[in-house]
C-alpha positions as CSV (number, residue, x, y, z in Angstrom):
1,M,-30.9,20.0,6.2
2,R,-28.1,22.5,6.7
3,I,-24.4,22.9,7.5
4,V,-24.5,23.0,11.3
5,S,-21.2,24.8,12.2
6,G,-17.9,26.1,11.0
7,K,-16.9,28.3,8.0
8,Y,-20.1,27.4,6.0
9,G,-22.4,27.1,9.0
10,G,-26.1,27.8,8.4
11,I,-26.1,27.2,4.7
12,R,-29.1,25.1,3.6
13,L,-28.3,22.0,1.6
14,T,-30.2,20.3,-1.1
15,P,-31.4,16.7,-0.2
16,V,-31.1,13.8,-2.7
17,K,-34.4,13.5,-4.6
18,S,-34.6,9.8,-4.3
19,D,-36.1,7.3,-1.8
20,K,-33.0,5.2,-2.1
21,T,-31.0,7.6,0.2
22,R,-31.5,8.1,3.9
23,P,-30.0,11.4,5.1
24,T,-28.1,11.7,8.3
25,T,-30.2,13.9,10.5
26,D,-28.8,17.3,11.7
27,K,-29.0,15.9,15.3
28,V,-26.8,12.9,14.5
29,K,-24.5,14.9,12.3
30,E,-24.0,17.5,15.1
31,S,-23.4,14.7,17.6
32,L,-20.8,12.8,15.4
33,F,-18.8,16.0,15.0
34,S,-18.9,16.9,18.7
35,M,-17.7,13.4,19.4
36,T,-14.8,13.6,17.0
37,G,-13.9,17.3,17.0
38,P,-15.8,19.5,16.9
39,Y,-13.2,21.3,14.8
40,Y,-10.2,20.1,12.9
41,Q,-6.7,21.3,12.0
42,G,-6.7,19.9,8.4
43,G,-6.7,16.4,7.1
44,K,-8.4,14.4,4.3
45,F,-12.0,13.2,4.7
46,L,-13.7,10.3,2.9
47,D,-17.5,9.8,2.8
48,L,-17.9,6.5,1.0
49,F,-21.8,6.5,0.8
50,A,-22.1,10.3,0.6
51,G,-25.8,10.8,-0.4
52,S,-26.2,14.6,-0.4
53,G,-22.6,15.1,0.7
54,A,-23.7,16.8,3.9
55,V,-21.3,15.0,6.2
56,G,-18.3,15.6,4.1
57,I,-19.2,19.3,3.5
58,E,-19.7,19.7,7.3
59,A,-16.2,18.2,7.9
60,V,-14.6,20.7,5.5
61,S,-16.7,23.5,7.1
62,R,-15.2,22.4,10.4
63,G,-11.6,22.5,9.3
64,M,-10.7,19.4,7.2
65,D,-8.6,20.4,4.2
66,S,-10.5,18.4,1.6
67,A,-13.0,15.6,1.2
68,V,-13.7,12.8,-1.3
69,L,-17.4,12.1,-1.7
70,V,-18.5,8.8,-3.2
71,D,-21.9,7.6,-4.2
72,R,-23.2,5.3,-6.9
73,Q,-26.5,7.1,-7.6
74,Y,-26.9,9.8,-10.2
75,Q,-29.4,11.8,-8.1
76,A,-26.9,11.8,-5.1
77,I,-24.0,13.0,-7.3
78,K,-26.3,15.8,-8.7
79,A,-27.2,16.9,-5.1
80,I,-23.5,16.7,-4.0
81,K,-22.4,19.0,-6.8
82,E,-25.3,21.5,-6.1
83,N,-24.3,21.6,-2.4
84,I,-20.6,22.1,-3.1
85,A,-21.5,24.9,-5.5
86,K,-23.5,26.6,-2.7
87,I,-20.4,27.0,-0.6
88,H,-18.1,28.0,-3.5
89,A,-15.4,25.5,-2.6
90,E,-15.2,23.1,-5.5
91,D,-11.4,22.9,-5.2
92,R,-11.7,21.2,-1.8
93,F,-13.8,18.3,-2.9
94,E,-13.5,15.3,-5.2
95,V,-16.8,13.8,-6.2
96,I,-16.8,10.3,-7.6
97,K,-19.7,8.3,-9.0
98,G,-19.3,4.6,-8.6
99,N,-19.4,1.4,-6.6
100,A,-17.7,1.9,-3.2
101,E,-15.5,-1.2,-3.4
102,V,-14.2,-0.3,-6.9
103,I,-13.6,3.3,-5.9
104,L,-11.6,2.2,-2.8
105,K,-9.2,0.2,-5.0
106,Q,-8.8,3.2,-7.4
107,L,-8.0,5.5,-4.4
108,A,-5.4,3.0,-3.2
109,E,-3.8,2.8,-6.6
110,D,-3.6,6.6,-6.5
111,G,-1.8,6.5,-3.1
112,V,-4.6,8.4,-1.3
113,K,-4.7,8.3,2.5
114,F,-7.4,9.5,4.8
115,D,-7.4,11.0,8.3
116,M,-11.2,10.6,8.8
117,V,-13.7,8.3,7.1
118,F,-17.5,8.3,7.4
119,L,-19.3,5.0,6.6
120,D,-23.0,5.1,6.3
121,P,-23.9,2.3,3.8
122,P,-27.5,1.4,3.1
123,Y,-28.9,-0.2,6.2
124,K,-30.0,-3.3,4.3
125,L,-26.4,-3.8,3.0
126,Q,-24.4,-3.4,6.2
127,K,-20.9,-4.4,5.3
128,I,-19.1,-2.2,7.7
129,T,-16.6,-4.7,9.1
130,E,-15.7,-5.8,5.5
131,T,-15.2,-2.1,4.6
132,L,-13.0,-1.5,7.6
133,A,-10.9,-4.5,6.6
134,K,-10.6,-3.2,3.0
135,L,-9.6,0.3,4.2
136,K,-6.8,-1.4,6.2
137,S,-5.7,-3.9,3.6
138,L,-5.6,-1.2,0.9
139,Q,-3.6,1.1,3.2
140,L,-6.0,4.0,2.8
141,L,-5.8,5.2,6.4
142,N,-3.1,7.4,8.0
143,D,-2.0,6.1,11.4
144,G,-4.4,7.6,14.0
145,A,-7.3,8.0,11.5
146,T,-10.8,8.2,12.8
147,V,-13.6,6.0,11.3
148,I,-17.2,6.9,12.0
149,C,-19.8,4.2,11.4
150,E,-23.5,5.0,11.2
151,T,-25.7,1.9,11.4
152,D,-29.3,1.0,12.3
153,N,-30.0,0.3,15.9
154,H,-30.1,-3.5,15.3
155,T,-26.5,-3.6,14.2
156,E,-23.8,-4.4,16.8
157,L,-20.3,-3.6,15.7
158,P,-17.3,-5.2,17.6
159,D,-15.3,-3.1,20.1
160,E,-12.0,-4.2,18.4
161,L,-11.1,-5.2,14.9
162,D,-7.7,-5.7,13.3
163,G,-6.1,-2.3,13.9
164,F,-9.3,-0.6,15.0
165,Q,-10.5,0.2,18.5
166,A,-14.0,1.5,19.2
167,V,-13.6,4.7,21.3
168,K,-17.2,5.9,21.4
169,Q,-20.6,4.4,20.8
170,K,-23.9,6.2,21.0
171,N,-27.6,5.4,20.1
172,Y,-30.0,7.9,18.6
173,G,-33.3,6.1,18.4
174,L,-33.1,4.2,15.1
175,T,-29.4,5.1,14.6
176,N,-26.2,3.9,16.2
177,L,-22.8,5.7,15.9
178,T,-19.6,3.9,16.5
179,I,-16.3,5.7,16.3
180,Y,-13.1,3.8,15.8
181,D,-9.5,4.9,16.1
182,Y,-7.1,3.2,13.7
183,Q,-3.6,2.4,14.7
184,A,-1.4,0.8,12.0
185,G,0.7,-1.1,14.5
186,N,-2.2,-2.6,16.5
187,E,-3.0,-5.7,14.4
188,Q,-4.4,-8.6,16.2
C-alpha cells in the first residue's frame, strides 16, 4: 500500500493491523482519483471510515488543502497517525476517533464544510444513502462538492438522491465506485 501520486507519491503506508478493516486497493484508489481529478486546487476532504487514512492522505498529496480522517477503531487511528507522520504534514490533517454519525454532528456544530467526501463503510453495514442524507441535512457540503462511495458489487446506489446526482459509476470486481456531485439547489 502506497501513495500513488502527487507531492508524497511513492511513500509506503502502514496498513491497519486488524481484520476489521478492508483497505481500498491501490488500483481502486488510483481509479477514483483519475475519475475525480486527478489533481486538485485546494479544498477540504473528509474520509468518514478512514481505515489507514490512505485515501485522505492521497487526496492531500494530490492538492487538497486538508483532510479530516475519522475511524472508530484504535488500530486504525494508530495506523493513520503513523502514516501522517511519514509525510511530515500533521498540520494538514485532523484525525478523529469515534462513531461516524456522532462525528458528523460535531463537525456540523463546528461549521465545517467539505469539498470532497469519501464514504467506504464496512460492507456489512452499508448506510450510504442515509449518510448522504445526513451530510446534506447537517449542511456539511459546499455547493458542487464531490462524494465518492465505495461499496461491494452487490450494492446498487440510486442515480439521483435529494441534491445528489451520480456522475460516474465503475465496477472493479468485488468493488463498485459511485461518484456523486452535490448541488445545494437541486432538491427533489
